[in-house]
C-alpha positions in Angstrom: 22.6 4.5 -30.8 26.0 5.2 -29.5 27.0 4.3 -25.8 29.4 7.1 -25.7 26.8 9.8 -25.7 23.8 10.4 -23.3 20.6 9.3 -24.7 18.0 12.2 -25.1 14.7 11.2 -23.5 11.2 13.0 -23.4 8.4 12.3 -20.9 4.8 12.4 -21.6 2.7 13.0 -18.4 4.2 14.8 -15.3 1.7 13.8 -12.6 2.0 12.2 -9.2 3.9 9.0 -10.1 5.8 10.5 -13.0 7.7 12.5 -10.3 9.3 9.2 -9.3 10.3 8.6 -12.8 11.7 12.1 -13.4 13.7 11.9 -10.3 15.2 8.6 -11.5 16.1 9.8 -14.9 18.1 12.6 -13.3 20.3 10.2 -11.4 21.2 8.2 -14.6 24.4 9.3 -16.2 23.6 7.7 -19.6 20.4 9.8 -19.9 19.5 13.4 -20.3 15.8 14.2 -19.9 15.6 17.2 -22.4 11.8 17.5 -22.9 8.5 17.1 -21.1 4.9 17.3 -22.1 1.8 17.7 -20.0 -1.6 19.4 -20.3 -0.5 21.4 -17.3 2.5 23.4 -18.8 3.8 24.3 -15.5 4.3 20.7 -14.5 6.1 20.1 -17.8 8.2 23.2 -17.3 9.4 21.8 -13.9 10.3 18.5 -15.4 12.6 19.4 -18.2 14.4 22.1 -20.1 12.0 21.9 -23.0 8.3 22.1 -22.0 5.2 21.6 -24.0 1.5 21.2 -23.4 1.1 18.6 -26.1 2.9 15.5 -26.9 2.6 16.1 -30.7 4.5 19.4 -30.3 7.2 17.9 -28.2 7.9 15.0 -30.7 7.7 17.4 -33.7 10.1 20.0 -32.3 12.6 17.9 -30.2 15.2 15.4 -31.4 14.7 12.4 -28.9 16.1 8.9 -28.7 13.1 7.6 -26.5 10.0 8.6 -24.8 8.6 7.7 -21.5 4.8 7.6 -21.4 3.6 8.2 -17.8 0.0 9.1 -18.5 -3.3 7.4 -17.5 -3.7 4.1 -19.4 -6.4 5.3 -21.7 -3.8 7.5 -23.6 -1.1 4.8 -23.9 -2.3 3.4 -27.3 -2.6 6.8 -29.0 0.7 8.0 -27.5 2.5 4.6 -28.7 1.0 5.2 -32.2 2.5 8.8 -32.0 6.0 7.6 -30.9 5.8 4.8 -33.6 5.2 7.5 -36.2 8.4 9.2 -35.1 10.4 6.0 -34.8 11.1 6.3 -31.2 11.7 3.7 -28.5 9.2 3.8 -25.6 9.0 2.9 -22.0 5.3 2.9 -21.1 3.8 2.8 -17.5 1.4 0.2 -16.4 -1.5 -0.6 -16.5 -0.7 -1.5 -20.2 -4.2 -0.4 -21.5 -7.9 -0.3 -20.4 -8.7 -3.3 -22.6 -7.1 -6.4 -23.9 -7.8 -5.3 -27.5 -5.9 -2.0 -26.8 -3.0 -3.9 -25.2 -2.6 -6.2 -28.3 -2.9 -3.2 -30.6 -0.1 -1.4 -28.7 2.3 -4.5 -29.4 1.2 -4.6 -32.9 1.8 -0.9 -33.6 5.2 -1.0 -32.2 6.1 -4.2 -34.1 5.0 -2.8 -37.4 6.9 0.4 -37.0 10.0 -1.5 -35.7 10.3 0.4 -32.5 11.2 -1.1 -29.1 8.4 -1.0 -26.5 8.8 -1.9 -22.8 6.3 -1.7 -20.2 7.4 0.0 -17.0 6.6 -2.7 -14.4 8.9 -1.8 -11.4 7.7 -4.3 -8.8 9.8 -7.2 -10.1 12.8 -4.7 -9.9 12.4 -4.2 -6.1 15.6 -5.5 -4.6 14.0 -8.0 -2.2 12.4 -9.9 -5.1 15.5 -9.9 -7.0 17.1 -11.3 -3.9 14.2 -13.9 -3.5 14.5 -15.1 -7.1 18.3 -15.7 -6.7 17.8 -17.5 -3.5 14.9 -19.8 -4.9 17.0 -20.5 -8.1 20.0 -21.4 -6.0 17.8 -24.1 -4.3 17.9 -22.8 -0.8 14.1 -23.6 -0.2 14.2 -26.7 -2.2 11.4 -27.3 -4.7 8.9 -24.6 -4.5 5.4 -25.8 -3.1 3.3 -22.6 -2.4 3.6 -18.9 -2.2 1.6 -15.9 -1.1 1.7 -12.1 -1.5 -0.2 -9.9 1.1 -0.5 -6.3 0.1 -1.9 -3.6 2.2 -2.2 0.3 2.3 -4.7 2.6 4.0 -5.3 5.1 1.3 -8.8 3.8 0.2 -10.7 4.8 3.4 -13.3 7.5 3.9 -14.9 10.3 2.0 -11.8 11.3 0.0 -9.9 8.1 -0.8 -6.7 7.9 -3.0 -5.7 11.5 -2.5 -2.3 11.1 -4.3 -4.3 9.7 -7.3 -7.9 10.8 -7.0 -8.8 9.6 -10.5 -8.7 6.1 -9.0 -12.2 6.8 -7.5 -13.8 6.7 -10.9 -12.0 3.6 -12.3 -14.3 0.7 -13.1 -11.5 -1.7 -12.4 -9.0 -0.7 -9.7 -7.3 -3.0 -7.3 -6.5 -5.9 -9.6 -5.9 -3.7 -12.5 -3.8 -0.9 -10.7 -2.1 -2.6 -7.8 -2.3 -6.5 -7.9 -1.0 -6.6 -11.4 2.4 -6.0 -9.9 2.2 -9.0 -7.8 0.9 -11.2 -10.8 3.8 -10.0 -12.8 6.2 -10.7 -10.0 4.8 -14.2 -9.6 5.4 -14.8 -13.2 9.0 -13.4 -12.7 9.7 -15.7 -9.9 7.9 -19.0 -11.0 7.1 -18.9 -14.8 4.1 -18.5 -16.8 0.6 -19.1 -15.6 -2.0 -21.7 -16.4 -5.3 -20.5 -14.7 -6.5 -17.7 -12.5 -9.3 -17.7 -9.9 -10.4 -14.5 -8.3 -12.9 -13.0 -6.2 -13.4 -9.3 -5.3 -15.5 -6.7 -3.7 -15.9 -3.0 -3.0 -15.6 -1.9 0.6 -15.8 1.9 0.0 -19.2 2.8 -1.6 -17.8 6.0 -2.9 -15.5 4.4 -5.5 -16.4 2.6 -8.8 -14.1 -0.2 -8.7 -13.1 -3.1 -6.4 -10.7 -2.4 -3.3 -10.4 -5.9 -2.0 -9.4 -9.1 -3.9 -8.2 -12.6 -3.5 -6.5 -14.1 -6.5 -5.4 -18.0 -6.7 -2.8 -18.6 -9.5 -1.9 -21.8 -11.1 1.5 -21.9 -13.0 2.2 -24.1 -15.8 4.6 -26.0 -13.7 1.7 -26.9 -11.3 2.8 -24.5 -8.6 0.0 -22.7 -6.8 0.1 -19.3 -5.1 -2.2 -16.7 -3.7 -2.4 -12.7 -3.7 -4.4 -11.1 -1.1 -4.9 -7.5 -1.2 -6.9 -4.5 0.0 -6.4 -0.8 0.6 -8.0 -0.4 4.1 -5.1 -1.0 6.4 -1.3 -0.3 6.7 1.2 -2.8 7.4 2.7 -3.2 10.8 5.5 -2.4 10.8 5.3 -0.1 7.8 7.7 -0.2 5.0 8.4 -0.1 1.2 7.0 -3.4 0.3 3.4 -2.3 0.7 2.8 -5.7 2.3 4.8 -9.0 2.6 5.4 -12.3 0.9 6.3 -15.9 1.7 7.7 -18.6 -0.5 7.5 -22.2 0.6 9.6 -25.0 -0.5 10.4 -28.5 0.4 13.5 -27.4 2.5 12.1 -24.2 4.0 10.3 -20.9 3.7 11.7 -17.5 2.4 10.0 -14.5 3.8 10.0 -10.8 2.4 9.1 -8.6 5.5 7.3 -5.3 5.2 10.6 -3.6 5.8 12.1 -5.2 2.8 14.3 -7.6 4.7 14.6 -11.0 3.4 14.6 -13.8 5.8 15.2 -17.6 5.2 13.5 -19.3 8.3 14.8 -17.3 11.2 18.0 -16.2 9.5 18.0 -12.7 7.9 19.5 -13.3 4.6 19.4 -9.7 3.2 18.8 -6.5 5.1 17.2 -3.7 3.1 19.2 -0.5 3.4 17.9 1.2 0.2 16.6 4.5 0.9 16.8 6.4 -2.3 14.1 6.5 -4.8 10.6 4.6 -5.1 10.3 1.2 -3.1 13.9 0.0 -3.1 14.7 2.4 -6.0 12.9 0.0 -8.3 11.7 2.8 -10.7 15.5 3.6 -11.3 16.3 0.0 -11.8 13.5 -0.5 -14.2 14.6 2.5 -16.3 18.2 1.4 -16.1 17.2 -1.8 -17.6 15.3 -0.1 -20.4 18.5 2.1 -21.2 20.8 -0.9 -20.9 18.8 -2.9 -23.4 18.7 0.0 -25.9 22.4 0.4 -25.8 23.2 -3.3 -26.0 20.3 -4.7 -28.1 19.3 -7.2 -25.4 15.6 -8.0 -24.9 13.6 -6.4 -22.2 12.2 -8.3 -19.4 9.0 -6.6 -19.8 8.9 -6.2 -23.5 5.3 -5.5 -24.6 4.7 -8.7 -26.3 6.0 -10.7 -23.3 4.1 -8.4 -20.9 0.8 -9.4 -22.7 1.0 -12.5 -20.6 0.7 -10.4 -17.4 -2.0 -8.3 -19.0 -3.9 -11.5 -20.0 -3.8 -12.7 -16.4 -5.4 -9.6 -15.2 -8.2 -10.0 -17.8 -8.5 -13.6 -16.6 -9.0 -12.4 -13.1 -11.8 -10.1 -14.0 -13.5 -13.0 -16.0 -13.1 -15.1 -13.0 -14.7 -12.6 -10.8 -17.6 -12.1 -13.2 -18.2 -15.9 -13.8 -17.1 -17.3 -10.6 -14.9 -19.9 -12.0 -11.2 -20.5 -12.7 -10.1 -19.0 -16.2 -7.3 -20.1 -18.4 -4.7 -17.6 -19.3 -4.0 -19.1 -22.7 
């Protein structure tokens, strides 16, 4: 691929969250989103100049450099197979797949075909977590001792929960699989690979199939311990793009990510969030920018599919822990 021309992209799936991805692609000068496929043809038509109601037709008829898979997880493996048959690079939305077996097969399909596959995991690209990593690695809090993420959003309440993504209601795995996976991956980004996971969860809203509250204890290979605490019954106060807050404690002090996105070291504001464009600190665009930059330079993806299996395995370990009421190894 030549950096002197715009890369031609196609998106499969034009639903609620895909709109953030489409908007971000349109702001990237290295990319031209030329095609879209969705079972709802009108949604595809609004997304790109060439529209289709099937991914097969799009890939057969349009010359592309990459494809963005933005469908529900159950379609990810067959669509990766399809892209692999066309030798196209892929960025694929999380969750990676409904099962561990399918996630592993996605990696193997891509590797056999010799295509590049990255998982669109945008949480680690939120600018407050990039600033936190920089600050921790600089040694400003000393040796890390403990951390926690607290995530909240009041969209799981009542007779019609999750109105933006109503299919959440029927998902047998919900909060850990769809939301807290972000925090698991961000913990890996900040502090390295995991050793064990211990989790507990419950369902507060009887109208949904999956869990909507969970506590997860993480042990890293370094020995560092952390916690993720989440539910979807309450908004943060103040409200903000973080969908919660976080704290990273060390021997020399504590680093806080506020609900507003501001980063505080003790009482001192280290970084003030002024990002208003895009999704949650423009993290979707940053994720997609990383994908394109790596395609152009040949550098490895931060969330390449084989690497991201470590996050997917931690999610599996959390559900095993919930079922068996014990800590579960991620190895």
